[in-house]
TIVOZA-821240 format. One record per residue (C-alpha): residue in one letter; x, y, z. Coordinates in Angstrom, 1 decimal. Layout:
REM residues N
{node 'A',{X,Y,Z}}
...
This chain:
REM residues 334
{node 'M',{14.1,63.0,-20.8}}
{node 'T',{12.3,60.8,-23.3}}
{node 'K',{10.9,62.3,-26.5}}
{node 'M',{7.3,61.0,-26.0}}
{node 'K',{4.2,62.7,-27.3}}
{node 'I',{0.7,62.1,-25.9}}
{node 'A',{-0.9,62.1,-29.3}}
{node 'G',{-4.5,61.5,-28.3}}
{node 'T',{-6.7,61.0,-25.3}}
{node 'G',{-10.2,59.6,-24.8}}
{node 'S',{-12.6,58.6,-22.0}}
{node 'F',{-15.7,56.6,-21.3}}
{node 'L',{-18.0,57.1,-18.4}}
{node 'P',{-21.1,55.1,-17.7}}
{node 'E',{-24.4,57.0,-18.0}}
{node 'L',{-25.7,55.8,-14.6}}
{node 'V',{-25.2,58.7,-12.1}}
{node 'V',{-25.5,57.7,-8.4}}
{node 'T',{-25.9,60.8,-6.1}}
{node 'N',{-25.2,61.0,-2.4}}
{node 'Q',{-28.9,61.1,-1.8}}
{node 'M',{-29.3,57.8,-3.6}}
{node 'M',{-26.6,56.3,-1.4}}
{node 'T',{-28.6,57.3,1.7}}
{node 'R',{-31.2,54.7,0.6}}
{node 'I',{-28.9,51.8,1.1}}
{node 'V',{-26.6,52.8,4.0}}
{node 'D',{-26.8,55.0,7.1}}
{node 'T',{-25.2,58.1,5.7}}
{node 'S',{-26.0,61.6,4.5}}
{node 'D',{-25.0,64.0,1.7}}
{node 'E',{-23.3,66.2,4.3}}
{node 'W',{-21.3,63.3,5.8}}
{node 'I',{-20.1,62.2,2.4}}
{node 'T',{-19.2,65.6,1.0}}
{node 'T',{-17.4,66.9,4.1}}
{node 'R',{-15.3,63.8,4.5}}
{node 'T',{-14.6,63.0,0.8}}
{node 'G',{-15.6,65.9,-1.4}}
{node 'I',{-17.8,63.5,-3.5}}
{node 'S',{-21.3,64.5,-4.6}}
{node 'E',{-21.9,61.8,-7.2}}
{node 'R',{-20.3,58.9,-9.0}}
{node 'R',{-20.8,57.0,-12.2}}
{node 'L',{-21.5,53.3,-11.9}}
{node 'S',{-21.6,50.6,-14.6}}
{node 'S',{-25.0,49.7,-15.9}}
{node 'G',{-23.5,46.3,-16.9}}
{node 'E',{-20.8,47.7,-19.1}}
{node 'P',{-17.8,45.3,-18.7}}
{node 'T',{-14.3,46.6,-18.1}}
{node 'W',{-13.2,45.6,-21.6}}
{node 'F',{-16.1,47.5,-23.2}}
{node 'M',{-15.3,50.7,-21.4}}
{node 'A',{-11.7,50.3,-22.3}}
{node 'A',{-12.4,49.8,-26.0}}
{node 'E',{-14.7,52.8,-26.1}}
{node 'A',{-12.1,55.1,-24.5}}
{node 'A',{-9.4,53.7,-26.8}}
{node 'R',{-11.4,54.5,-30.0}}
{node 'K',{-11.7,58.1,-28.9}}
{node 'A',{-8.0,58.3,-28.2}}
{node 'L',{-7.0,56.8,-31.5}}
{node 'A',{-9.4,59.2,-33.3}}
{node 'E',{-7.8,62.2,-31.6}}
{node 'A',{-4.3,60.9,-32.4}}
{node 'R',{-5.4,60.3,-36.1}}
{node 'L',{-4.0,56.8,-35.9}}
{node 'E',{-5.4,53.5,-37.2}}
{node 'P',{-5.4,50.5,-34.9}}
{node 'A',{-3.0,48.7,-37.2}}
{node 'Q',{-0.4,51.4,-36.3}}
{node 'L',{-0.3,50.4,-32.7}}
{node 'D',{2.8,48.5,-31.5}}
{node 'I',{1.7,47.9,-27.8}}
{node 'I',{-1.6,47.9,-25.9}}
{node 'M',{-1.4,48.2,-22.1}}
{node 'V',{-4.5,48.1,-20.0}}
{node 'T',{-4.2,49.1,-16.3}}
{node 'T',{-6.9,47.6,-14.2}}
{node 'C',{-7.5,45.8,-11.0}}
{node 'T',{-11.0,44.8,-12.0}}
{node 'P',{-10.7,42.7,-15.2}}
{node 'D',{-13.7,40.7,-16.5}}
{node 'Y',{-11.6,37.6,-16.9}}
{node 'Y',{-8.4,36.1,-15.4}}
{node 'L',{-7.7,34.9,-19.0}}
{node 'P',{-7.5,36.4,-21.5}}
{node 'S',{-6.1,39.8,-20.5}}
{node 'A',{-8.3,42.9,-20.9}}
{node 'A',{-5.6,44.2,-23.3}}
{node 'C',{-6.0,41.2,-25.6}}
{node 'I',{-9.8,41.8,-25.7}}
{node 'V',{-9.3,45.4,-26.5}}
{node 'Q',{-6.9,44.4,-29.3}}
{node 'A',{-9.6,42.2,-30.8}}
{node 'E',{-12.2,44.9,-30.5}}
{node 'L',{-10.0,47.5,-32.2}}
{node 'G',{-8.5,45.2,-34.8}}
{node 'A',{-5.0,46.2,-33.7}}
{node 'E',{-3.4,43.0,-34.9}}
{node 'R',{0.2,44.2,-34.9}}
{node 'A',{0.2,45.1,-31.2}}
{node 'F',{1.4,43.0,-28.4}}
{node 'C',{-0.8,43.2,-25.3}}
{node 'F',{-0.7,42.9,-21.6}}
{node 'D',{-2.4,44.1,-18.4}}
{node 'L',{-0.7,46.0,-15.6}}
{node 'N',{-2.1,46.0,-12.0}}
{node 'A',{-0.6,48.7,-9.8}}
{node 'A',{-4.1,49.5,-8.5}}
{node 'C',{-4.8,53.3,-8.5}}
{node 'T',{-1.2,54.1,-9.5}}
{node 'G',{-1.5,52.0,-12.7}}
{node 'F',{-1.6,54.8,-15.2}}
{node 'V',{1.6,56.5,-13.8}}
{node 'Y',{3.4,53.2,-14.0}}
{node 'A',{2.2,52.6,-17.5}}
{node 'L',{3.3,56.0,-18.7}}
{node 'D',{6.8,55.4,-17.4}}
{node 'M',{6.8,52.0,-19.1}}
{node 'A',{5.6,53.5,-22.4}}
{node 'A',{8.5,56.0,-22.4}}
{node 'R',{11.0,53.1,-21.8}}
{node 'Y',{9.5,51.1,-24.7}}
{node 'L',{9.7,54.1,-27.0}}
{node 'L',{13.5,54.0,-26.6}}
{node 'D',{13.3,50.9,-28.8}}
{node 'P',{13.5,52.1,-32.4}}
{node 'Q',{11.0,49.5,-33.5}}
{node 'I',{8.3,50.9,-31.2}}
{node 'H',{6.4,53.9,-32.4}}
{node 'N',{2.8,54.0,-30.9}}
{node 'I',{1.6,52.7,-27.6}}
{node 'L',{-2.0,52.7,-26.4}}
{node 'I',{-2.5,52.9,-22.6}}
{node 'V',{-6.0,52.3,-21.4}}
{node 'A',{-7.0,52.6,-17.7}}
{node 'S',{-10.4,50.9,-17.2}}
{node 'E',{-12.0,50.2,-13.9}}
{node 'N',{-15.2,48.7,-12.7}}
{node 'I',{-14.5,49.2,-9.0}}
{node 'S',{-18.2,48.6,-8.1}}
{node 'K',{-17.4,44.9,-8.6}}
{node 'L',{-15.2,45.0,-5.4}}
{node 'V',{-17.4,47.3,-3.2}}
{node 'D',{-19.3,46.1,-0.2}}
{node 'Y',{-22.4,48.3,-0.5}}
{node 'S',{-23.3,47.7,3.1}}
{node 'D',{-20.1,49.3,4.3}}
{node 'R',{-20.7,53.1,4.4}}
{node 'S',{-17.1,53.9,4.9}}
{node 'T',{-16.1,52.6,1.5}}
{node 'C',{-19.2,52.3,-0.7}}
{node 'V',{-19.6,56.0,-1.1}}
{node 'L',{-16.0,56.5,-2.5}}
{node 'F',{-15.8,54.6,-5.7}}
{node 'G',{-17.0,55.0,-9.3}}
{node 'D',{-16.5,53.3,-12.6}}
{node 'G',{-15.0,54.5,-15.8}}
{node 'A',{-12.2,54.3,-18.4}}
{node 'S',{-9.7,56.6,-20.1}}
{node 'A',{-7.0,56.1,-22.7}}
{node 'V',{-3.9,57.9,-24.1}}
{node 'V',{-1.9,57.2,-27.2}}
{node 'C',{1.9,57.7,-26.6}}
{node 'S',{3.9,58.2,-29.7}}
{node 'R',{7.6,58.7,-30.5}}
{node 'G',{8.5,62.4,-30.3}}
{node 'T',{10.6,64.4,-32.7}}
{node 'D',{13.3,66.9,-32.2}}
{node 'E',{11.0,69.7,-33.5}}
{node 'D',{8.2,68.7,-31.0}}
{node 'P',{8.6,69.9,-27.4}}
{node 'S',{6.6,66.9,-26.0}}
{node 'A',{8.6,64.7,-23.7}}
{node 'L',{8.5,62.7,-20.4}}
{node 'L',{10.9,64.6,-18.2}}
{node 'A',{11.0,62.4,-15.1}}
{node 'T',{9.2,59.8,-13.0}}
{node 'K',{9.4,58.7,-9.4}}
{node 'L',{7.9,55.3,-8.7}}
{node 'G',{7.7,53.3,-5.5}}
{node 'S',{6.0,50.6,-3.5}}
{node 'E',{5.7,49.9,0.2}}
{node 'G',{4.5,46.3,0.4}}
{node 'R',{4.9,46.0,4.1}}
{node 'T',{1.8,48.1,4.5}}
{node 'G',{-0.2,46.2,1.9}}
{node 'H',{-2.7,45.0,4.5}}
{node 'V',{-4.4,48.5,4.7}}
{node 'L',{-6.2,48.0,1.3}}
{node 'V',{-7.2,44.5,0.3}}
{node 'S',{-9.5,42.6,-2.1}}
{node 'R',{-8.9,38.9,-2.2}}
{node 'A',{-8.9,36.6,-5.2}}
{node 'L',{-9.8,33.0,-5.4}}
{node 'K',{-8.7,30.5,-2.8}}
{node 'V',{-7.0,27.2,-3.5}}
{node 'R',{-9.7,24.6,-4.1}}
{node 'H',{-9.1,21.3,-5.9}}
{node 'P',{-10.2,17.6,-5.5}}
{node 'F',{-6.8,16.6,-4.0}}
{node 'L',{-6.8,19.1,-1.1}}
{node 'A',{-6.8,17.3,2.2}}
{node 'D',{-9.8,17.9,4.5}}
{node 'G',{-9.2,20.7,6.9}}
{node 'A',{-6.1,21.9,5.0}}
{node 'V',{-5.8,25.6,5.8}}
{node 'W',{-3.2,28.1,4.8}}
{node 'P',{-3.3,31.3,6.8}}
{node 'D',{-4.6,34.3,4.9}}
{node 'R',{-1.8,36.7,4.3}}
{node 'F',{-3.9,39.7,5.3}}
{node 'G',{-6.3,38.2,7.7}}
{node 'E',{-9.4,36.2,6.9}}
{node 'H',{-11.4,37.6,4.0}}
{node 'S',{-14.5,35.6,3.2}}
{node 'D',{-15.0,37.1,-0.3}}
{node 'H',{-13.5,39.6,-2.8}}
{node 'T',{-15.0,42.8,-1.3}}
{node 'L',{-12.6,45.6,-0.6}}
{node 'T',{-11.5,46.4,2.9}}
{node 'M',{-9.6,49.6,3.8}}
{node 'E',{-8.0,51.1,6.8}}
{node 'G',{-8.9,54.7,6.0}}
{node 'Q',{-6.6,56.6,8.3}}
{node 'E',{-3.5,54.7,7.3}}
{node 'V',{-4.3,55.2,3.6}}
{node 'F',{-4.8,58.9,4.3}}
{node 'K',{-1.4,59.4,5.9}}
{node 'F',{0.4,57.3,3.3}}
{node 'A',{-1.3,59.2,0.4}}
{node 'V',{-0.6,62.7,1.6}}
{node 'R',{3.0,61.8,2.1}}
{node 'V',{3.7,60.0,-1.1}}
{node 'L',{1.6,62.3,-3.4}}
{node 'A',{3.6,65.3,-2.3}}
{node 'D',{7.0,63.8,-2.0}}
{node 'S',{6.9,61.9,-5.3}}
{node 'V',{6.0,65.1,-7.2}}
{node 'L',{8.8,67.0,-5.5}}
{node 'E',{11.3,64.3,-6.2}}
{node 'A',{10.3,64.0,-9.9}}
{node 'A',{10.5,67.8,-10.2}}
{node 'A',{14.0,67.8,-8.8}}
{node 'Q',{15.0,65.1,-11.2}}
{node 'A',{13.6,67.1,-14.1}}
{node 'G',{15.1,70.4,-12.9}}
{node 'V',{11.6,71.8,-12.8}}
{node 'N',{10.2,74.3,-10.3}}
{node 'L',{6.6,73.6,-9.3}}
{node 'T',{5.7,77.1,-10.4}}
{node 'E',{6.6,76.0,-14.0}}
{node 'L',{3.8,73.4,-14.0}}
{node 'R',{0.5,74.3,-15.7}}
{node 'Y',{-1.3,71.6,-13.8}}
{node 'I',{-0.8,68.9,-11.1}}
{node 'I',{-3.2,66.0,-11.6}}
{node 'P',{-3.4,63.8,-8.5}}
{node 'H',{-5.3,60.5,-8.2}}
{node 'Q',{-8.9,61.4,-7.4}}
{node 'A',{-9.4,59.5,-4.1}}
{node 'N',{-10.5,62.0,-1.5}}
{node 'A',{-10.6,65.8,-1.7}}
{node 'R',{-9.1,66.1,1.8}}
{node 'I',{-6.1,64.0,0.7}}
{node 'V',{-5.6,66.2,-2.4}}
{node 'E',{-5.8,69.4,-0.3}}
{node 'A',{-3.4,68.1,2.3}}
{node 'A',{-0.9,66.9,-0.3}}
{node 'A',{-1.0,70.3,-2.1}}
{node 'R',{-0.2,72.1,1.2}}
{node 'R',{2.7,69.7,1.9}}
{node 'M',{4.2,70.4,-1.5}}
{node 'K',{3.3,74.1,-1.3}}
{node 'A',{1.6,74.1,-4.6}}
{node 'N',{-0.6,76.8,-5.9}}
{node 'P',{-4.2,75.6,-5.4}}
{node 'A',{-5.0,76.9,-9.0}}
{node 'Q',{-2.7,74.2,-10.4}}
{node 'I',{-4.5,71.3,-8.7}}
{node 'I',{-7.1,69.4,-10.7}}
{node 'S',{-9.9,67.9,-8.7}}
{node 'R',{-12.9,66.2,-10.3}}
{node 'I',{-13.7,63.8,-7.5}}
{node 'A',{-17.0,65.6,-6.8}}
{node 'D',{-18.5,64.3,-10.0}}
{node 'F',{-16.8,60.9,-10.6}}
{node 'G',{-15.6,59.6,-7.2}}
{node 'N',{-12.5,57.4,-7.1}}
{node 'T',{-12.2,55.6,-10.4}}
{node 'S',{-8.9,54.0,-9.5}}
{node 'S',{-6.2,54.0,-12.2}}
{node 'A',{-8.7,55.7,-14.6}}
{node 'S',{-9.0,58.9,-12.5}}
{node 'I',{-5.8,60.7,-13.7}}
{node 'P',{-6.3,60.1,-17.4}}
{node 'I',{-10.0,61.0,-17.2}}
{node 'C',{-8.9,64.4,-15.8}}
{node 'L',{-6.2,64.7,-18.5}}
{node 'D',{-8.7,64.0,-21.3}}
{node 'E',{-11.1,66.6,-19.9}}
{node 'L',{-8.4,69.3,-19.9}}
{node 'V',{-7.3,68.4,-23.5}}
{node 'R',{-10.8,68.4,-24.9}}
{node 'A',{-11.8,71.6,-23.1}}
{node 'G',{-8.7,73.3,-24.6}}
{node 'K',{-7.3,74.0,-21.2}}
{node 'L',{-4.0,72.2,-21.8}}
{node 'L',{-1.8,73.4,-24.6}}
{node 'R',{1.2,71.9,-26.4}}
{node 'G',{4.4,72.8,-24.6}}
{node 'E',{2.9,73.1,-21.2}}
{node 'K',{4.3,71.1,-18.3}}
{node 'V',{2.1,68.8,-16.2}}
{node 'A',{2.7,66.6,-13.2}}
{node 'I',{0.6,63.5,-12.4}}
{node 'C',{0.7,61.6,-9.1}}
{node 'G',{-1.0,58.6,-7.8}}
{node 'F',{-1.1,56.1,-4.9}}
{node 'G',{-2.9,52.8,-4.5}}
{node 'A',{-3.1,49.3,-3.0}}
{node 'G',{0.1,47.4,-2.7}}
{node 'L',{0.9,50.0,-1.5}}
{node 'T',{2.1,51.7,-4.7}}
{node 'Y',{2.8,55.3,-5.6}}
{node 'G',{4.3,57.3,-8.3}}
{node 'A',{4.6,60.7,-10.1}}
{node 'A',{5.5,61.8,-13.6}}
{node 'I',{6.3,65.1,-15.1}}
{node 'F',{5.9,65.6,-18.8}}
{node 'I',{5.6,68.3,-21.5}}
{node 'Y',{2.3,67.9,-23.2}}
């Protein structure tokens, strides 16, 4: 157990709402096809807002909720697989936007599992007596990676950002990170791929070709083997929560909520059945936001906090999975 308090949360969602009916104008699909297979009715897409901008907006809300000044931050982590620049990091841009000059900054890419990884990392940093306040921001412009001629993937994804401030806990405060279970299965990384830049320089010999690790990808657009992702997700979502609960000595009935990565309603439902969770514990907001990658879990968390549906002292499980393949779960007392 690590004495860690989630002191503030915040989110930013673009104003552009794209409904299933709007998707039918660009690909051969229907509202019924999308909703029955994914549970998604609409998603938010960027109207040009960059990843760093959404991150900074969510961060400001989280800091205000935590009643902290940017100068009080020791670390800024941004989880993203859709940065605006290779250099500098999104976290350094957020630092500049906030004026958080004391913080050291870095980005973390574990795809959709990024927020779970970052929460685990924050708890470990807070064991250092010199670290007191950590800002985690999950910000994703997944629309950058989507092939909008591929009906099997383009209907799934949305854009958005969310942030949490993690602060050192006190003995009087019940807040704590109780347990985490993180993992990766790189051997199946080929089922979810978006390629980066290829090697190109003036000294490259004509015809020099290095085989593509995951098959030939002509551009950066995302490709996915849906059935393989589905089977992986159901297994790891359920099993990672159960393993984290066992570590923490917590029965699932003690959890106020279980917040899974919002990828597909059928995945969430199947994972809930596998772990034998009460459906009332499961948070699902995919209908309105789609899959916002690493931002999906903290967006749900922020909604619960701001609606007064999550109270101090209540136990919560979060669980995610993503490209890599990566997965993870964490159980904490809010």
